[in-house]
N, CA, C and O of each residue as an XYZ file, in Angstrom:
272
protein
N     -37.000   -198.308    -25.836
C     -36.208   -197.835    -26.939
C     -37.016   -198.002    -28.213
O     -37.614   -199.055    -28.439
N     -37.039   -196.980    -29.039
C     -37.690   -197.060    -30.340
C     -36.590   -197.185    -31.385
O     -35.679   -196.360    -31.451
N     -36.690   -198.217    -32.189
C     -35.695   -198.485    -33.224
C     -36.291   -198.093    -34.564
O     -37.318   -198.634    -34.972
N     -35.652   -197.158    -35.247
C     -36.108   -196.704    -36.553
C     -34.879   -196.290    -37.357
O     -34.284   -195.248    -37.082
N     -34.498   -197.082    -38.333
C     -33.300   -196.786    -39.129
C     -33.401   -195.444    -39.837
O     -32.379   -194.813    -40.108
N     -34.618   -194.996    -40.143
C     -34.784   -193.714    -40.816
C     -34.342   -192.544    -39.948
O     -34.084   -191.459    -40.468
N     -34.252   -192.743    -38.640
C     -33.828   -191.662    -37.750
C     -32.382   -191.817    -37.290
O     -31.916   -191.057    -36.442
N     -31.678   -192.787    -37.841
C     -30.297   -193.065    -37.422
C     -29.313   -192.313    -38.312
O     -29.414   -192.360    -39.538
N     -28.366   -191.623    -37.691
C     -27.352   -190.906    -38.469
C     -26.400   -191.875    -39.169
O     -25.672   -191.480    -40.080
N     -26.403   -193.119    -38.755
C     -25.538   -194.125    -39.368
C     -26.222   -194.818    -40.553
O     -25.607   -195.652    -41.217
N     -27.488   -194.481    -40.821
C     -28.244   -195.107    -41.910
C     -27.493   -194.951    -43.229
O     -27.084   -193.849    -43.594
N     -27.318   -196.058    -43.933
C     -26.654   -196.043    -45.227
C     -25.138   -196.069    -45.157
O     -24.475   -195.963    -46.189
N     -24.572   -196.208    -43.956
C     -23.115   -196.261    -43.818
C     -22.667   -197.712    -43.636
O     -23.493   -198.621    -43.551
N     -21.371   -197.915    -43.577
C     -20.822   -199.256    -43.374
C     -21.234   -199.845    -42.026
O     -21.232   -201.065    -41.862
N     -21.587   -198.996    -41.060
C     -22.003   -199.486    -39.741
C     -23.266   -200.331    -39.828
O     -23.489   -201.194    -38.980
N     -24.095   -200.095    -40.841
C     -25.339   -200.864    -40.988
C     -25.082   -202.362    -41.151
O     -25.871   -203.184    -40.683
N     -23.985   -202.714    -41.810
C     -23.713   -204.136    -42.047
C     -23.278   -204.859    -40.780
O     -23.246   -206.089    -40.754
N     -22.943   -204.114    -39.727
C     -22.530   -204.714    -38.463
C     -23.439   -204.229    -37.336
O     -22.971   -203.890    -36.249
N     -24.738   -204.201    -37.608
C     -25.724   -203.716    -36.636
C     -26.848   -204.730    -36.516
O     -27.291   -205.287    -37.520
N     -27.310   -204.974    -35.310
C     -28.405   -205.918    -35.084
C     -29.750   -205.359    -35.557
O     -30.675   -206.125    -35.827
N     -29.864   -204.047    -35.659
C     -31.147   -203.412    -35.990
C     -31.712   -203.872    -37.331
O     -32.886   -204.241    -37.374
N     -30.948   -203.875    -38.434
C     -31.548   -204.357    -39.685
C     -32.084   -205.780    -39.573
O     -33.093   -206.104    -40.199
N     -31.441   -206.621    -38.803
C     -31.941   -207.985    -38.606
C     -33.265   -207.974    -37.860
O     -34.160   -208.761    -38.169
N     -33.396   -207.091    -36.886
C     -34.650   -206.997    -36.140
C     -35.762   -206.427    -36.998
O     -36.902   -206.884    -36.916
N     -35.449   -205.443    -37.814
C     -36.468   -204.754    -38.593
C     -36.839   -205.464    -39.881
O     -37.822   -205.085    -40.517
N     -36.093   -206.474    -40.287
C     -36.384   -207.139    -41.555
C     -37.770   -207.781    -41.564
O     -38.355   -207.973    -42.629
N     -38.287   -208.106    -40.407
C     -39.601   -208.745    -40.329
C     -40.728   -207.749    -40.074
O     -41.895   -208.135    -40.023
N     -40.390   -206.478    -39.914
C     -41.414   -205.486    -39.611
C     -41.288   -204.295    -40.545
O     -40.267   -204.117    -41.209
N     -42.319   -203.496    -40.588
C     -42.289   -202.253    -41.367
C     -42.341   -201.080    -40.411
O     -43.190   -201.036    -39.521
N     -41.449   -200.143    -40.586
C     -41.450   -198.950    -39.750
C     -40.745   -199.159    -38.425
O     -40.112   -200.189    -38.196
N     -40.867   -198.161    -37.554
C     -40.199   -198.207    -36.250
C     -40.680   -199.392    -35.405
O     -41.826   -199.828    -35.515
N     -39.794   -199.890    -34.576
C     -40.099   -200.993    -33.675
C     -39.709   -200.587    -32.264
O     -38.642   -200.012    -32.052
N     -40.574   -200.886    -31.296
C     -40.265   -200.595    -29.898
C     -39.827   -201.888    -29.235
O     -40.490   -202.920    -29.346
N     -38.679   -201.812    -28.531
C     -38.251   -202.946    -27.717
C     -38.226   -202.475    -26.265
O     -37.982   -201.304    -25.976
N     -38.481   -203.403    -25.374
C     -38.520   -203.063    -23.950
C     -37.109   -202.822    -23.427
O     -36.121   -203.186    -24.065
N     -37.038   -202.206    -22.260
C     -35.736   -201.985    -21.617
C     -35.020   -203.310    -21.380
O     -33.807   -203.408    -21.568
N     -35.775   -204.332    -20.964
C     -35.179   -205.648    -20.719
C     -34.625   -206.251    -22.006
O     -33.552   -206.854    -21.998
N     -35.354   -206.090    -23.115
C     -34.875   -206.600    -24.397
C     -33.613   -205.860    -24.845
O     -32.684   -206.468    -25.377
N     -33.589   -204.545    -24.626
C     -32.408   -203.759    -24.981
C     -31.194   -204.231    -24.185
O     -30.109   -204.399    -24.743
N     -31.374   -204.445    -22.885
C     -30.277   -204.930    -22.034
C     -29.810   -206.304    -22.517
O     -28.609   -206.563    -22.588
N     -30.749   -207.175    -22.846
C     -30.392   -208.510    -23.318
C     -29.587   -208.435    -24.618
O     -28.581   -209.130    -24.764
N     -30.023   -207.597    -25.560
C     -29.291   -207.451    -26.816
C     -27.896   -206.886    -26.588
O     -26.933   -207.328    -27.214
N     -27.787   -205.911    -25.694
C     -26.464   -205.338    -25.401
C     -25.551   -206.384    -24.736
O     -24.361   -206.457    -25.041
N     -26.117   -207.190    -23.829
C     -25.332   -208.247    -23.182
C     -24.868   -209.292    -24.197
O     -23.711   -209.713    -24.169
N     -25.761   -209.710    -25.088
C     -25.390   -210.676    -26.120
C     -24.313   -210.100    -27.032
O     -23.403   -210.812    -27.457
N     -24.421   -208.820    -27.326
C     -23.432   -208.151    -28.170
C     -22.064   -208.097    -27.500
O     -21.038   -208.318    -28.143
N     -22.059   -207.806    -26.221
C     -20.792   -207.687    -25.486
C     -19.987   -208.982    -25.490
O     -18.758   -208.951    -25.427
N     -20.676   -210.121    -25.565
C     -19.964   -211.398    -25.588
C     -19.819   -211.940    -27.009
O     -19.364   -213.066    -27.206
N     -20.207   -211.131    -27.998
C     -19.988   -211.488    -29.390
C     -21.006   -212.412    -30.025
O     -20.743   -212.968    -31.091
N     -22.165   -212.594    -29.399
C     -23.161   -213.503    -29.952
C     -24.058   -212.863    -31.007
O     -24.591   -213.564    -31.866
N     -24.231   -211.556    -30.958
C     -24.986   -210.816    -31.977
C     -24.245   -209.517    -32.270
O     -23.401   -209.071    -31.493
N     -24.578   -208.933    -33.394
C     -24.000   -207.631    -33.729
C     -24.543   -206.591    -32.750
O     -25.640   -206.753    -32.215
N     -23.779   -205.526    -32.514
C     -24.234   -204.500    -31.567
C     -25.358   -203.638    -32.136
O     -25.593   -203.618    -33.345
N     -26.039   -202.936    -31.255
C     -26.999   -201.918    -31.663
C     -26.182   -200.677    -31.983
O     -25.595   -200.068    -31.089
N     -26.145   -200.313    -33.219
C     -25.356   -199.158    -33.638
C     -26.239   -197.950    -33.924
O     -25.787   -196.967    -34.511
N     -27.483   -198.026    -33.515
C     -28.449   -196.952    -33.740
C     -28.014   -195.682    -33.018
O     -27.803   -195.685    -31.805
N     -27.882   -194.605    -33.772
C     -27.559   -193.293    -33.220
C     -28.612   -192.337    -33.754
O     -28.560   -191.937    -34.917
N     -29.564   -191.971    -32.912
C     -30.637   -191.089    -33.349
C     -30.129   -189.718    -33.737
O     -29.193   -189.197    -33.130
N     -30.749   -189.132    -34.753
C     -30.323   -187.810    -35.211
C     -30.420   -186.773    -34.103
O     -29.545   -185.914    -33.993
N     -31.464   -186.832    -33.275
C     -31.597   -185.878    -32.177
C     -30.473   -186.061    -31.172
O     -29.936   -185.077    -30.663
N     -30.106   -187.314    -30.874
C     -29.038   -187.592    -29.929
C     -27.705   -187.074    -30.471
O     -26.901   -186.516    -29.725
N     -27.479   -187.261    -31.756
C     -26.218   -186.838    -32.354
C     -26.038   -185.321    -32.268
O     -24.909   -184.834    -32.203
N     -27.134   -184.580    -32.266
C     -27.042   -183.117    -32.167
C     -26.990   -182.663    -30.715
O     -26.858   -181.470    -30.444
N     -27.093   -183.600    -29.783
C     -26.993   -183.248    -28.375
C     -28.337   -183.058    -27.683
O     -28.368   -182.803    -26.479
N     -29.440   -183.173    -28.400
C     -30.753   -183.014    -27.786
C     -31.209   -184.358    -27.224
O     -30.870   -185.414    -27.758
N     -31.958   -184.307    -26.175
C     -32.463   -185.530    -25.554
C     -33.576   -186.108    -26.395
O     -34.362   -185.375    -26.995
N     -33.640   -187.453    -26.438
C     -34.731   -188.123    -27.121
C     -35.967   -188.103    -26.245
O     -35.869   -188.160    -25.019
N     -37.122   -188.023    -26.867
C     -38.382   -188.006    -26.117
C     -38.719   -189.390    -25.660
O     -39.744   -189.593    -25.009
């Protein structure tokens, strides 16, 4: 998974304040790649309320096109 807030349709909305992505990206510049295992771990932690969810919605996904 590539995490890039600049490509998220939720960028600049209230959803950003309840998203794990800004916390992950605060230490890096630009897009960040996380492994499938890391994505699963973050989603599992989110499901039990330990971290905010990944609210990233890519612009291509929102229009119905598949992400590369």
